[in-house]
C-alpha angles and dihedrals in degrees: 000000000000121000115200106208092199087072087069097043138305090238111059108189139145132043093249093054090050091053091048092050091051091050090049091054095041095095090055092047094052089057094050109119114241091243097050127095124236108223122193114202118205096184110133096019113136101177128024116176125201092236093056091044093049093052093045108030102034095061090044090052090049092051103036104019103154092029096053116097124180117210101207132194129201091268108131096212090056092046094047094046092050091049091048093052091048090050094046095050101029099236137104126232118223105249139195113194115218098181117163 
């Protein structure tokens, strides 16, 4: 399953908005088969804050770890936020780089 974050908003900021986004996607995530990957697509994102990322990506990593793949772009706020979360929690997300 591939979630396109731009369908939420191109500017992903605030802890509360990250929590709400995760809750909105939760019904889809419950139905995800155990052998299917969860892909997060950052194409079209202009702003990605660490607080939003922490509320959305951290629980997803805890739940799906090896099945979670981030499709990154060359946007620096996305890159920096992902690196910060990895540093804070001591893990690495699986990444696919879609740089143009």
